[in-house]
N, C-alpha and C positions, 0 to 999 in steps of 0.2 A: 504494500500500500504506500501511498504518498502521504506523508505527514507534514503538515504546515504548522509552523510556530508563529503565533501572533501575540499581541499584548495581552489579550484576554485568555490565552491558553493555546493548547494544541488541538488540532482536529485532523481527521483523515479525509482525504479527498476520495471521491468514488472511482477515480482512475487508478491504474497501477503502473508502476515503473518496473520494467523487467531488465535485470542486469545479469548478463551471462558472460562467459569468457569471450564469446564471439563478438557481442555488441550490446548496446543499451538502447531500449526503446520504450514507448509507452503504449498502453492499451486504453481504449475508451472505456467509459463506465459500463456499457453493455458487454463489451468483450471481457472486462474484468469479472462481471457477474457470471458470464458463460464459463469462464475458466473455473470459478468456484463451483459451479454446478457440475461440470465435467469431472472435477476432482473430489466430489462428495463433501465439499465444505460450504459454509455459508457465513455471511456477516452477522446473522441474527442467531440467537439461541434457539429459536423455533425452527431453524433450518429453511427459512423462506428465501426465495429468489424473486426479485422484482425486475421486470423488463418494461421499458417504456416503448410501446409499439404505436403504430399509426392510429390505432383505434383506442388507445389508452394504456393504462398500467395493467400488466399481467402479473399476478402473484402465483408462483409455483411452489409446490411442496413435494417432498419425497420423490426425488428424481432417481431413476435407475438408468445407468449409462453402460453401454457396451460397444465393443469394436468387433466387426466381422470382416473377413477377407472376401473380396469379390474379384477373383482373378488377380490382376496387378494393382487393383485399387482397394479402398477400404470403405466400409459402411459404418457410420457412427449412429448408433441407435440411442435415442433419449426418450424415455417414457416417464411422464410426470403428472402429478395431480394439480389442478387449477381450482382456486376458490371462487373466482369471479367469472362473469360471462366470457365465453370464448369468441373473439372476433373470427370471422371466416378465414382470414389470411394469417392468423397467428402462427400456425404450424409452419407455413412457408417462410415467414419472416424469421422464426427461430432456427429453421434448417439452414437458411443462408447465413445467419449470424454464427451458428455453430461451426460450419465449414470455414467461414472467413476467419474466425478466431483461432481455430487450430492451425490454419495456414500462416497467420500472422505470428503466432507463437513459434511455429517451426522456423520461420525466417529469422527470428531472434535467438534461436538455439534452445528453445524450451519445448519439450515434447509433453503436452498436457494430456494426451490420450493414449500413450503407450504405443504409438505407431512405430517408433524406433525399435522397440522390442520385437514387434512382429516382423519388421524388415530384417533385423539381426538374425532371427530364426530362419528366415527365408534365404538371406544372402550371405550369412556368416560374418557380417560386418557389424561390430559393436559400437561404432562411433556415430554420434549425431553431430554434424557440423553444418554450418551455413552453406557449404558447398553441396551438400546433399539436397536434391530437389525434393520438395514435399510430395509424397505420393498423392495420387488422385483420391479425392475424398468426396463422399456423398453422405449427407446427413438425413436421418429419418426421425422426425419428432412427432410423438403422439401425446396429445394433451387430453386428460380425462377430467371432466368436471366432477367435483364432489361438494 
């Protein structure tokens, strides 16, 4: 997280700063929240994830994430519960965000979904570097209202 110090105290910004041996970069608020979701972590004690979508705020709980091989590419599956009304395009927006976030982190040298481990098993190469091209990724997000 990015912590800012001000006269009235310190506070955390919703964006994240990623520092790896390869390079340093930032993630947007939405990308930061997606990384937390994919890693099974949350900013809240209730385990909630909030995403600002075109149709409003989406509150997600109990996310289950997995990775599957599809030939030379990977499928990221995310199944999660939503407390509020589901906009028609919410799943598509989250699928795009998920894939974009994994690609962005990969270019920064951070493997948030374990794709490097899958590639290492397949190729016998254990190194994740920025020279490695991010494998083709497709995300499949299923939102279940409760």
